[in-house]
N, C-alpha and C positions, 0 to 999 in steps of 0.2 A: 209588497212585503208585509208579512204579518206583524201586527202590533202586540201580539201575545208576549208576555215576559217569561212565564213559567209553563213548562209542560211537566206534569207530575205523573210518573209511571208507577202503578201499584199492581202487583200480581197476586191474585188470591188462589190458594191451593185448598179450597174449602174453608176459608177463613171468614165466612160471611159476617159473623158477629164482630170480629176485629175490624173488618173493612167498614162496616156501618159506623163504628165508633170513630175510626180515623176520618171518615168523610165528615162526620159531625164536627170534629176538630178543625178540619180544613175549611168548613163553612165560616168559622170565626177568624181564620188567619190567612187563608190563601187570598191573594189579590184578585180583583174582578177580572183582570186581564191575564188570567191563568186558565189552564185546561188540565183535566185529569184523564189519563188513559188507564182504564181499569180492565185488566186481563183476567178472565176466569179460566184458570188452567184446569179446573175440574168442574163438572156440572153443579150448579148451586143457584139459589134464589137469594137476592140481596134487595132489601128495601132501601131505596135511595132517600136521603133527607129531602123534604119538600123545598121547592124554590132555591135550588142551588145557585149561588152567585157566580159560579164559573161553569164553563162548558165541560161536559163529560162524554167520553167515547168509551163504549164497552166492547171488548173483544171476547168471543166465546170460542175457545180452542176445541176443535173436534177430537184432538188427542193431546195429552199433556206435552209440554215443551220444557226445556231446561231454563234456568235462571237467565242466562245470557241471551238465548233466543227470544224469550218473552220480552225482555227490556229492549233488545235491538229492534224487534218488530214494533214495539210501542214508539220507539224513536222515529221509525220510518213514517209513522202516522202523525207525529207531533209537528207543531209549528212554532213553539216558543223559543225565545232567545237563549233560555237556559233549561237544561233537562235535569230532572230530579228523579233519582232512583229511591223509592221509599217502600220499606217493608210494611205489610198490612198490620203487624202487631206492634207498630210504633204508635205512641200517643204524644200529642203536642199540647202540653200544659201552657205553653207560651208560644208566641209567633216567632218561628226561627228564621223566616225568610228575609226580612229587611236587612239584618246585620250580615247575613251570608251574601246577599246580593251586593251589599256595599263594598265588600272586599275586592270585587272584580274591577272596580275603578282603578285600583292600584296594582292588582295582580290579574290581568286579563287572561293569562295562561295558568290557570290553577284549577284544582278540584277542591271544593269546600264541603265541610261537614260540621255538624254541631257536636257537642259533647254528649255521649250516650250514658244514661244512668238507668238503674233498675227501679222497680217500684218503691224501693226503700231509700232512694236517693244516692246509692252507692255507684261510683263511676265504673262502667263496664270497660273491658279491655278492647275497645273498638278502634283505637288509634295506636298502631304498633310499629316496631321496626320489622324489616323483612325477616321472615323465618329462615332458618338454615337446617340442614339435615341434623347437625349436632344438637340444635335446640329441640327438635322434635324427639330425638333420642332421650334427651334429659327429661322432657315432659312425660314420655312413656315410662321412664324409670321412676319419676315422681309419683305417678299413679300406682305403679307396682309396689313401691316401698313406702308410699303414703307420706311424701314430703312435698312442699310447695316451693316452686321457683319464685325468685324475686320478680316483681312486675317490670315490664320494659321501662327503661328510662328514655323518654321521648324528648327530643330538643324542644324548647319553648322560648318564645320571645313575646313580651307584653301579654296580650290577651290570646295569643295564638299558640297552639301546639303545632309542631312541624314533623309529623311522623312520616315513615316511609310509605305507609298505606293505611287506609281507613276501611272499615267493614261496610259491605254493600247494603246495609239496612237503611242508610241515608247518605247519598252522595249527590252533590250538585255540580254540574259541569256546563260551561258555556257550550253552545251548540257547535261552534267551530272546533272546539277541542274534542268533543265526542266524535264528530265527523272525521277529524284528522287521525284519531286513534282507531277508527273503524269499529267503534263500539266495544262491547265486551267480547271476549274470546269464547266462541261457542264450542270449542273443543273440550272445555272443562264442563263438568256436570256437578252442580250444586255447591262445590267448594272451590276456592282459589280464583274464581272469576274476578273478585275484587282485588286480590293481591296482584294478579297478572295485569289488570287494568291500570292500577297505580304504578306498577313497575314500568309499564310502557309509557305512562304519562311522565314519570321522572326522566326516562331516557329522552323524551321529546322536549325536555326543558320546563315541564310544568311543576309548580309548587303544589304540595298537598297540605292544606291548612284546616285546622279545627279550631273553631271559636269557643273558648272556654266559658264565655258568658252566655252562650246559647245552649240550652239543655232540652233534650227530648227523652222520653221514657221508653225503654224496651226491656222485655224479659227474654233473655237468651234461651233458646230451646235446648241447645247442647245435645242434639240427637246423635251426633257422632260419638258422644260419651256414653250413650245408653244402648244403642242398637248396633248390632254387628254389621248390618247392611250399610248404614250410614258411615260407620267407621271405615269400611272397605272403600267406599266412594271417596272419603276424605284422604285416605292413604294413596289412592290412585291419582287424585288431583295433585297431592303434594309431590309425588314422583314426577308427574307431568311438568309441574312448575320448575322443579330443581334441574330438569334436563332441557328447559326451554331456552331459547336465544335471549329472551328478556332477562332471565335470572343470571345466565352466564355473562351477559354484557354488564349487568349491574355489578356482579361480583368482580369482574375484571376492572371496571372503573374504580370501584372502592379500593381494590388492591393497588392500583397505580395512582391513587389520589385524585382521580379525575371527577369523582362524585362525592 
């Protein structure tokens, strides 16, 4: 049996500079009994930091794959007790791993995440309640008529937020949980993989926990707000989620008070 504690999956879409910075951060905070699976979804050259304290496996895709397919393949190559999905444009000003790993002693069936902030220290909306068709219509109206909706009120207890779902830029899952959920749903493309993953986790009895004392830095790209192609992908994924068994079961349980 492997003695590796962490398997960290990073997928680069031509993000060489971001990946190099992230690997340098991991040199200072990833435990020695960790491994990194770095997937190159596009051709690129990355200079690895010298004398990495952890093992690294590099995957070069002959053709680009989706978010879910890339991380699921990385999981199939991994050996760690905990699997971490990590975006290349995340920075680690502090070590997020010890406190996140510690929670599994009391919550073995959980998904864990840190608080996500931007470069100015402002909290990003990475921990949210499940979206609804009505909420998306309100957001669209807000963009059209230039008003902002109130931010989600997420349940909290002590140092933890307890959202319905967390964004896929940083998710830590026990290996057994990831296997039980059969990984990310590859029927989605670029959007809602994380929402669906957390919905299925909730249905399986898992907690979704965000440690408010652990912060990582991320600058959201918001491509779906800027480019028509990304907006179309976003809308297709939203429709797929709202007609999925996971969403319908979540909605029914909420309606009947079972969740």
